[in-house]
N, C-alpha and C positions, 0 to 999 in steps of 0.2 A: 141118850140125851143129845139134843141138837147142839152143834158148835156154832158160835157166833160167826157170821160171814166175814167180819173183820179178821178174826183169827184164822179162818180158812184161807184168806187171801195173803197171809204172811208168807214171805219167802225165807229162804235160809239166810241167817245172819251173815252180812257181807264179810266179816272177818273170818268166818268159818270157810267160806268159799275161797278167800284169799290164802288161808293156811293150806287148804287142800291143793290149790294150784302150786304153791311153793313146794309142797312135798312131792308133787308130780315132777316138777322141774329138778329138784334135788335127786330124785330117783334116776334121772337121766345123767347124773354126774355133774350137774352144774352147781357151782358154789353160790348159794343164795344168801344175800344179806337181808335179814328180816327186819323191816321197819314197820311191822304190823301193829299189834295192839299195845306195844310198849311194856309188856310184862318183863321185869328185870330178871336176868339170869343169875346175877351176883347179888350178894347181900348188900344192903345200903351201908355205907361207911358209918361207924359208930359216932363220929363227930357230927355228921348230918342228922342222925337219929336224935342225938342229944339236943341239937339246936331246935329241932321240931318240938321236942318235949318242953324245952324251956320257953319257946314261943307260945305254946298252948297255955302254960301256967301263967304267963304275963297278961294274956289277952282273953277276957271272958265276955261272953254275951255279944249282943248286937249294938251298934251305935244308936243313940236316941234320935239322931237326925232322920228326917223323912226323905231325904234325898233331894236332888235338883228338881225343881218344878218342871223344867223342860223334859227331863228324862222320864219323870212320872207320867207326864202328859203323852209322851211318845209311846210308852208302854201301854197306857190305857187305850190309846187309839188303835194300836196293833191288836190288843186283846179284843176290842170291839169288832174290828174287821175280821179277825181270825175265828172268833167263837160266837160272833153275833150276839154279844151281851152288852 
């Protein structure tokens, strides 16, 4: 089955390359501070988790407002230019 040229042209995900480079540097004995993808190593504090749960319970759905006309126009202009629609 043929593969899409778009997919064939895809390179390795940048964070994979970054992690590989960091591991190579660590293997040389360098202490690396990882500011990569932001995956936490420690569990989130229970107070923060509860605040998130409470916040979700209080706010449901999307606002009824259509947004600022200037912003909507800017988004429409960008979409027109970017996707020719």
